[in-house]
N, C-alpha and C positions, 0 to 999 in steps of 0.2 A: 305253493313253495315258487314257479316257475317265474311268479312276476319279481320275486325275492332272492335271488342265485346269491346273492352275498352272503345272507346268514347260514351258518354251517349248519351241519346237525348239533351240536350240542347245544347251541343259541335253541335252536328248533326246539329239541326235544325240552329241556328246560324254562326253557320259555315261550311256552304255547299261547298266553298271555299276548304278548307282547306280536307275536307273527298275526296274532288275527286282527290285531291294530294297525298295523303294517298294512294290513289289505281293504281296511275301508277307503273306499271312493270319494269320500266327500271329504279327506285331510287338505288343507292347502296350509300355504305361508306366513311368516309375521308378516307383516304390514307394515313397512317403514323405519325407517333407523334407530334398533332402540338402543344402537351404545349411544349413553350418556357422558360426555363428559367432566370428570369432576375436579383436575388438578392436571399438571404441568407432565403427573407422574404415573397418577391414577383414573381410570374407566369404572366406571359402574353400567350395567346391563339392566335396562326395565323392560322390564314386560307386563303386561296385565295377564290376572289366568286367564283369560280366553286364549291369548298367544300362547301361552305357556300351556294349555292342553295339543299344541297343534306341531312342538318341539319336534322335527326328525334327527337323532344322530345317529352317525355314521362311521363306522371305522374306518380307515385307511393305514394299514403300517402292517411292516414283516412281521411283527409278531400281534396279527388281530387274533388267531385260533386262542391265545394268552387272553387279551384282552376281553374276547368274546365268552370264555369260559366266568372271566369274574363279572362282567354283564351280567352272564345271566344265573349269578346269586342276586341281583339284585334288581327280580321284573319290575317291582312295583314301582320303583325309581327310574328305572329306564324300559318306561314301556313304549318309549319313540325310537328304540334300534334299529335301523330300517336297511342296513345296511354294514359287510362286513368282511373284509377281505386287503389283501396287498396289491391291488391295483383298482383305481378309481370304477364306478359305469355311470351310468345317465342319471339312476339315481343322486349320486352325491352329487352329479354335476346337477340336475332340475328339482331335486327337494331338499337335500342336506343344509339344516343351520345349522347344526353342531359338527364340528369334527376331529375328531382325534386322529393324528398321523404325525410321523416323523416330519421335519422338516422342509431335510430333501425331496422325499415323497408329496409332499405338499406341493411343493413348488412348481413342482411340473405340471398340475392339474387345478390348482388355487382360478386361477384367472376364467374358467368356463364353469365355477361354479357360480350360478343364478343365486342361488337365497343362501349364503354362507353370513354368518350373522359372529361367530364365533369358533378361531379353534386353536384348540390345545396340542402344544409341542408335548413330544416326548424328550426333547433336549432340552438343557441349559442358553445355551446357544442358536440364536436364529437366525444370523445371516443368512441365511440362503433365502430365509422371506421376507428381508431386509434388501433383498438384491431384485423382489420384483417389486414393479411396478405396482402393485394393489394395496391401498391401505383402506378401504372402508367394511373393513374388519374387524374386531378386538381376535388380538392373537396375546396368548397368554405361555410360559414358558413354563419351568419346569426349579423349583432350588429348596434347599431343605435334604434332598432324600442323596446328596450325594459327598456329607462330610465325613464319616467313616472311611469311605474311600480312599477319600483325596488324603485323607493323613494319615494311613497305612503305605501310601504310593508316595508322599512328599518323603516321611519321614525315614521306610525304607532305602530312599537313595542316600539322605542323608549322611545314616547309619553306615553305607556300605561303600559310600566314597572317603569315608575322612578313617573309616578301620580298616580300608585296603583291601576288600571281601577281593575282589576280583584277581589284586596278587598273591593273596594267597592262594587264591587254586589256581593261578597258573604255578606256583611253585609245588605246589600237590601234583598236577599234570608231568610235571617234569620230574618228580621224585626225587626236590630238594627241601631239604629240611634250611628253613633260611629262617631267622628270627624279623619282626619290622617291628619299631615302635606305633604307627597309627596314632592320625591325631584326634586329642579329645575333642568332641563337641561342646564340654562346657566354656562358655565365657566366646563361642560366637555368634554374628551379628549374622541374623537372617530376616532380609529382607521380602515382603511382597510387595510387588505391582498391581495393585486394585483391589487397594483392603476394605473387601466386603465381607459376608455374611458367612462363604467359607473360610477365608481369612482366620477373621474371627475364633475360627473354631482350633483355629493351629497354635491359638496361643498357651493353653495351659499345656498340651505336650510337650513346646520347644522350652515353656518350664522347666518342667521335670526332669530333660536336661540337660539344664542350667544354660538354655539357649535364651540371647535376646530378640526380642521381634519387633522389628520396623515397619513403617505400611508407604504408600505412597497413593494421594488419591489426588484428583484433582488441584480441590485448594487444599488440602493440608489440612493442618489441624491434630489437635488429638481427640482419639477415637478411642473412650475406658480410660485406659491406663497407656494406649499407644499412639507413640508417637509418629504422627504423618505429614512426610513431606509435599507439597505441589508438586505437579507436574513441573514449572518453571523452574523448581528445587532437585531435579532429577538426577543432577550430576553428583550433588551432595549426597543425596540418597543413596548411590551408587559409591562412593567413598567410604561410605560406610560397612558397607555389605559385603561380609563372607560366602554367604548363600543367598542368590537372587531366586527368588520365585515368580515368575508371570502368569497372572489370572486375569489380565488385562483383555476387556471383549475385543472385538474386530470394529473402529471406527475409523472414521476419515481422521481424526485426532489422534491415533494411539499407533496406524500405518507406519512401521518401519522408528519406532518408539525406542528400542533400541538398538543402538547406534555403534559405529567405532567409539563416538567419544562417550558414550552409556560401560560400553566394556573396560574402557582404557581409565574410567575412572573407578574400576574396581577395585576391591581388596587384590594383592598379587594373588596367583592362582584360588580363584574364588570359582564355588563351582553356580552354573547357567541351570534351573528346571524351567521350562515351556508349556506350562500344563492351562494355559492359558488358549491363545488364537499364536499361527504360527505370522499373521501379515505382522506382529510388532515386532520382530525380528528384524533387521533393516537388508533381507538378502541373504544368501548362503555364505557369498565371498565375506563379511563380513564379522558373523561370526568363527570362520573359519581360518579367516587373519587371527583373530584378538587368540584363538584355540593354538595354531602354530605359532605365534609369540608369546607363548605360557603368558598372557592376559588374564586369562585362567586358565583351571587346569584339565576342567570336564563340562558337559553339557548335557544332561538329558533333556531328550526332546518329544514329546508325545504328538503334540499339535502341529501343522503344517501350511504353508498358505494354498498348497492345492494334495487335496488327499482321493485315493493314495500316493504314498510318494511314489515316483516313477524308478523304474528300478535300476537307470544308471545315473542317479542323484550320490554326488558325492559325499551326503551325508553319512553315506551307507560304507563307504570303506576307511572313517577318520578315525583316528583309534579312539580319542578322545569323545569323541558322541556315541552315547546310547541311544536308540530308538525304541520306545516303545508302542505305538500304532495306535494312537489313540483310544487306550486302554486306562487313564488313569482315574475314571469314574465313570463307569455304563451306567444309563439309563433299565433300570430294574423294573418289568411293567407293572410289577405290583404297587413300588412306589410310585409312580406315575400314578396308576389307577389311584393311589388315596388322593395324589394332585386337585387330580381330575374332580374326584365326586367330591371334596368341599369346595369347588367352583363351581362345580353343577347345584352344589345345596345351595349357593352364595346367588349364584344366576337367579337361579327360583324365587326367591327372598327379596331379590334385588336389593344387592348389596354389592362392596366391590369386590372384582375377582383379585385374586392372587398372583403378584410372577407376571403384570403385564406388560407386554412390548413396548417400550415407544420408539415408533420407526423417527421421529425426529431426533432423537440420541443417538438408534443404534442397537440400543438395547436394552 
């Protein structure tokens, strides 16, 4: 135990075989580069059976105790778990080939990891690791686990905004009986910047409310039955939107994408929701100006260029801005572990991993 202080009581008790394996003195690391590029967007990891028997897995996560319990339920699959904590140690630096971690934590120590071959991020966005100089490893994110949360978040705010729930609450607090018409959402056009897997999940609930959906992608086109505009036609896209949801990643090409011209072209009194990346908005002054000029009527902001948002930031005081503290869709450890388990099986079976981060594209 003294040699493996990062493994807690739960894993020790439930995975005795794991601990025994971890203490073998002759364990070595995978030699050579086992990451082989299959295409511009997909990578696969190739490893011999002998190499697979030597793999060492480390958990470095704020939720390490939860992941540790989940690992303990799979002792035969994860007999190479050698470390579990919220802070790394020499075991991680010198032995771990596979790491499960949050990207902001991993970014602080990944440059010290001598044996790293694959890092499974617990987040969908990996800009913290993208900003690091290290590229000689396989990075995978998580997808497919945020659909329900994002649907709840987006339509909760669309309905609240158009049915004027905040106004009704204010009347209640003032003990006033006033009627409001509230605008129907049927017939609205809902535009999604970054029409990927999450955006596709929003189509059916939008249809249920009679809301038309359009999208914006790099090259545009028709995705399913949804019309998507290209980046170069972003003003045409904006001109059709009552509601804009940003789901774009943080890349050089998306920084400042929502500029003054974009907001000016949105339908008057539109609603802007940012659940993608804060850098997509071309600075606080741009958004505040659009709100003050009634170019848009409200902004729901979940993400920001710098987090946590400083307490003196002007967004806090603006009456037309709602801040949701990066809570639109939270990574659940059980869901993340399912993605990791699937990828680990693929890793062992020499198959392409899911949700590989493309460092060249930035997402």
